[in-house]
N, C-alpha and C positions, 0 to 999 in steps of 0.2 A: 860510431859515426857512419861506418860502412852500411849499417842496416838502414840508415836514413837515406843514403845515396842509392841503395839498391831498389830500383823501381819494381823489381820482380816480387818483392816481398808483398804479400797480400795485406789487405786492410785489416783483416782479423788477426793475422800473425804479428804485424807491427804493433797493433793496438795491444795485443796480449803481452808482447815483449815490454812495452813501456809501462803498461799497467803493473806488471810484475815488479819492475824497478821502483815505480812510485809506491807500491804497497809496502815495499821493504824500507825505502829511504824516508818516505814522508807519511807513514801510516798515521802518526799522531800529530802531524803538523797542522796548526790552526789556519795557516794560510793556504789559499787556493793555488795550485800549480798545474800548468797546462803546456803541452808540447804541440807545435805546428810544424808541418814540413815547409819546403820552400814555396809551395803553391798555396800556403795559408790554410791547408786542410788540417783539422784537428786530429792528432795522432793518439794522445792519451791525456788524462787528467786525474787528479786525486779526488777523494770524496768531498773535501772542503770546496773545491771548485764547482763540482756539480751542485752542491747545496747553495752556494752563493748565486749561481746562475739559474736556480730553480729548475734543474734538469733531473727529472725523475728516472729516466731510462738512459744510461750512458751511451747505448748503441745508437740513439737518435742523434748523437753529436759526432761520434768518431767517424772520420772520413768526410765530414761535411766542411764547407768553407765558411759557413756562417752559423751562428747560434740563433735558433728560432725564438728563443725566449727573450731575446734582447729587443729593445725598441729600435725604430729606424734611425734615431739620432745616435744611439749607442753603436749600432752596426756600422754606421758611417765613420764614427770616431775610431773604432777598432781597425777598420780597413785603412784609414789614413795613417794610423800609427804603424801598422804592419808594413805599409809601403815605405814610410820614412825610415824605419829600422833597417829595411833591406837596402835602401839607397845609401844611407849614411853609415850603416854598419856600426851603429852606436846604440847603447841602451836608451830608452825613452820611458819616462814616468809620467803618468797622467791620472786624473780623477774621473771616476764614473759613478753615477747615481743609478741604483737599481732598486726597485720596489720588491720587498721579499714576499713570501707567501701570505703573510699576515697583513699585507698592505702598508707596511712601514717602510719609509724611504731609508735605504742604507747607502753609505758612502764607502767606495772602495778605492784604494790606491793601487794602481797597477803598474808594474815595471816590466817592460818587454825587452828582452836581451837577444841579440842575434847569435845563432849557432854557426860558427865559421870553421872551415877547414882551410887553414892558411887564409886566403882572401875569398874563398868560395863560400857563398851564402847557402847554408843547408836547411835553415828553418829558424824557429824562434822558441824560446821558453819564457813564459810569463808567470810572475808571482803576484797573486792578488791578496791584498791585506784589507781586512775590515777596519776602517779608521773612522767609523761613525762617531764613536765616543770622543776620540781625540779631536775630530773636526768640530764637534759640538762644543767641547771645552774651549778650543781655540776661538771659535766664534763668540762664545760668551765672554772670553777674556778680551778679545778685541773690542766688543761692544762696551764692556765695563771700562776699558782703557779710554775709549772715546768719550764715554759719559763722564768719567772722572776728569779728563782733560777739559771737556766743555764746562763742567762745573767749576774747576779750578780757574780757568781763564776768565770766567764771568762773575766770580765773587767780587763784590764792590769793596775790596780791601787789599792792601799790599801783603801778599803771601808768596814766598818763594823758597826754593830748595837749593842748597849748595852742597858740593861734596866736601871732603875733609880738607881739600886744598883751596876751598872757598870759590871754586869755579861754579858759575850759574848753571843749574840743571833745568829747572822748570818753575813756573809760577803764574800768577794772574798777569794779564796782558800788560798793565802799566809797570809791573815789578821789574822787568828787565832794565827799563830806563831809570828806575829808582836806584837799582843796585849800581849801575855803571855811571850814571850821570847825576844822580841825586834828585831827579825830577819826579815829584808826586803828582800825577795827573788827576787824582781824586780831589786833592785840595788845591791844585794849581800852585804848588810851592816848589821852588828850586833850591834845594839845600846845598850849601857849600861843603862838598865832601872832603875837601882838604882839611877843614877844621874838625870834622867829626870822625875822620879815618882812624885816628889813634884809639879813640874810645870804642869804635866798632871792632877793631882788632882785639882789644882787651876782652870785650864781651864774647867774641867768638872763641878765643883761647880758653876762656873759663868753661864754656859749654863743652868744647872738644876734650879738654883735659879732665874735667870732673864728671862728665856724663850726666849733667844736671840741667834742669830747666832754668832759664834766666828770665825774670819778669821785672821790668823797671820802667819808670817814666823818666824821660830825659829831655833836656832842652837842646835844640840845635839852631844854627844860624843860617839864614838864606843868603843869597848873593848880594842882597841889598842891606845886609847887616841886621835884619829884623829877626827877633827870637821866635821860635815855634816849639810846641811841646808834642812829643810822640810817646805813645805807650808801646813798648817793645816786648814781644814774647820770642825767645829763642829756645827751640826744642831739639835735642839731639836725635839723629836718625841712627838706629841700632841694627846690626845684623843678627843672625841667629845665635851668635856667640856673645851678644850684648856689647860688641865692639862698636865704637862710634864711627860711622861712615860718612856723616854729613850733618847739616843743620837745616831745620825748617824755621824760617823767621816770619813773624806776623808783626806788621807795623801799622799803627793807626794814629792819625793826627787827632789830638785832643785839645786843640786851641779853644774850641767853643766850650768844651767842658771846663777847662781851666778858667776861662773868662766868666762862665756862669758861677763857678765856685767862688771866685773873687768877688763878684757882685753880691752873692748871697752872704758871704762873710762880712763884707762891708755894710750891708743892710742890717744884719743881725747885730753887729758891733755898734753901729750908729743907734739902732733902736735901744739896745741895752744901755748905752751911754745917756740917751735922752730920758729913759725911764729912771735912771739912777738919781738924777737931780731932784725930781719931785718926791721920790721915795725918801731921800734924806730930809727934805723939807717936812714931810709927814712925821718922820721920826722925831725931829726937833720939836715940832708943834705938840705932839703927844707927850713928850717928856716934860715940856713946859706946863701942859695941862695937869699932869700928875704931880708936879711940884707946887701946884696951887697958884701959879702966876695969874690965872684968870678967875680966881675964886675957888671956894671949896666945892668938892664933888662928893656924892654919896658913895657908900661902899660898893653898891652894885654897879654904879657908873665907873668907879675905879677899876673893878674887875674887867669890865668890858673894854675900857681904854687900854689896860695892860695886855689884854688878849690881842687887840688890834696892833699894839706896839710890837708885840712878839712877831706877829705876821709880817709887819713892815721890816723888821730887822732880818727876818728869814728871807724876804724878797730881796733886801739889799745884799745879803750874802750870796744869793743865787745870781744876782746881776754882776757882782764882783767876779764870781767864778766864770760867768759867761764872757765877760770882757777879757779875762785872763786867757781863756781858751782861744779866743779869736786873735789875741795878740801872738799866740803860738802858731807859727807857720804850718805846723803839722796838724793843727786842729785837735791837740791833745789836752786833756784836763789833768792837772796835777792833783793827786789825792794827798790831802794833808791829814796824817794820822794823829789822833789824840785819844786819851783814855776818857771814857764817859760811861754813865749808867744807862743801859739800854731801856730798862723800865721807866726811868725818869724822862728819857727822850720820848717814849710812847705817850706818857702822861702829858707832856708838853704839846705834842701833836693833837691829842684829844682835846685839850683846852682850847686850841685854836679852831677846831672843827666842831665844837659842841653846839654852837648856834646853827651851823649848817644842818647838823643832825636833827635839831629840834624843829627846824623849818620843814624837814622831810618827814617828821614824825617817826624818827628812828632812834631807839635807845642805844646806849653804848655801855658795855661792861668790860672790865679789865681784870685779867687773872695773870699773876706772875709767879712762876716757880723757879726762876733762874737763879743759880748761885754758882760762881760769883756773878754779880750784876754788871761788873765793869768789862767793857770791850774796848779794843784798840782799833779804831777805824776813822774814816772821814765823817765827822759828825754831821756836817752840812749835807753831804750826799746821802747818808743813811736816813736823815730826816726827810730828805726829798722823796726817798722811796716809801717811807712810812706814810707820809702825807698823801702820796699818789694812791697807795693801797687803801687807806682809810677813806679817801675821797671817792674812790670807785665803789668801796663797800657800802657807803651811804647812798651814792647815786642810784645803784641798782637794787637796793634792798626794798622789800615790800613795806608799805606803810604799816606802822604798829608793831614791827618786829624789832629785834635787838641785834646789834652788831657786836659779836663777841670777840674781843681781842685777847690774845694769849702771848706771853713771853716765857720761853722755857728753854731747856737745854736738851740737845739730842745729838748723840754720837760725837760728843766733844765740841759741838758748835752751838752758838747762840742763835735762837730761833724766834721769829715773830710771825704771827699769822692772824687772820681774821676769819670768822665764820659768819655768814649771813644767810638769810632766806631771800633768794632771788631766782630769776629764770635759769633753768638748766642749760649748761653749755655743752653742746655735742662734742664728742671726742675729737673729731677732725678740727673743730674750731679751737679746742684747747691747745692743739699743737702749734697754731699760728697766732694765738692771742697776744704773744709778746713780740710779734714782728713789727717792723716799722710801718707806720701809717695804716695798720690794721685796727679797725674799730667796729664795734657792733652797737655803738651808741644810738645811731639813727633808728635802729630797729626797736629801740625802747624809748624813742622820742626824747633823747638826751643829747646835749652837745658833746662833741669829741672829735679829735683828729688822729688818734692812734699813736701818740708819741709818749704818753706817760708810762705805760707798761714797758714799752721798748727801752726807754731811758732807764727805767728801774732795773730791768734785766741786765743792761750793760754795766750799771753801777755795781750790782751785786756780783757779777762775774769778775769785775775789776778787783773786788775784795776777795776773790777766790771762793766765792760762795755760790749758792744755787737758789733760783727763784722758782716757785711751783704753783700749780693750780690743781684743784680737785673739784669735780662737779658730780652731783648725785641726782638721780631722777626724782627724788622727793624735794627738789628745789633747795637743797643745801649746797652752798658753794664755799670753798676754802681757798684763800690766796695767802702766800707767805714767802719767807726767805730764810736761808740758813747761811751764817758767815762764821769764820773762825773767830775765837775770842781775841786772838792776836796772830798776826802774820809775822812769824819769826824771821823769815828769809828777807824781809824788807828792812831797809835802813831808816825808814820813817816816811818815805814818800814813794809814789808810783804814778806813772803816766797812764791814762786810759782815754779811750775815744768813745764819747757818748753824747 
């Protein structure tokens, strides 16, 4: 300290003294370090400082009160800080932007600390840190934070986060009022939270305890006593140790969706009921015709009437299934298992479609190698699949070709498939052909809404089987399914949705 106080010490001697100290103590220090005397003259600095301040010759700085490589703004900032440090006798930290030799803007954090002998101000020592990367990361983080906050606040849905004590953390703008008061601004519904609180607490305890996602639809009551439906998603928030630290909740009012489903189910059920009566009348009329109540009919006429009667009975069975499905609040169909011959069922389906094939000028051949022939499945539903497949096979087959049907055994499963000559199905379309409402009928000038193959896939999957399609560039196409001969795990029935 005495060396700083001694004004007789020359510039070169003091500079050498501090340079020697710096070279020993801060040789490999990545931070810039500089000493100034009480008159703010530079006494010494390490190599990092000279590099940061773009000073090629250290002698150009030592003994000077200002650094010529700094801009006017930065010189003013340094001067103000030095004055404040001397007056307050307290360290001060500040940020300075300096363009380096490559023209890249660098950000430095500078802390200037007073050197004191008791209360006498002797000079300053400054430590300069390159914080360009840290500031850039901080800036990006802040930007991302505000972007996320803006996104979260403006999503048109109730989304909110709570800690493990269920204190509100953040969410979309209307979510705070929804959590605390039960008011859903999106749907203008004011839920009676006193009635739903117990169920909410049970849901939250489940997520926190089991660390699992909870998805459910639930009915809530508003303050007027009117019911409303919400779909709720509750997702656990985990830390790095996979410990639950909170819950994210997504809540969406589905009153309109529920109403639409109810209207659709009522319409389909009414339609099924209205179709059932004329179908029964047709069956009775055809049965009387076969009994000779209206006179004798020829053998060919009898065959045609029997075929039509089988179709009417099949339609009646389908309508009964449809009505039973919509009487079930969950929209599930009950599969009724029974033992039957799969080749005989295929023959029955062919008999009902033979005139359709003749009208399209398509022949039908059947080959069966299956042993045993008996399968245990829902006969009505499997017939529905076979009829759909045969109908499609005829619809798209080229005129004058043959629809080849096969019933066989493969890897312990009963299999049915058809092969026809029809337009090639690209691989991307093969993957989506069994999806709901997907149809390529219009491209071939055929009617279709894309439900037949979708329903067929659902039926086969409900039987723990698999439906498939294969298409070849030589215009050969194969559709079919595989099902177990018997589902041992079932007690005789199963519910499925299709």
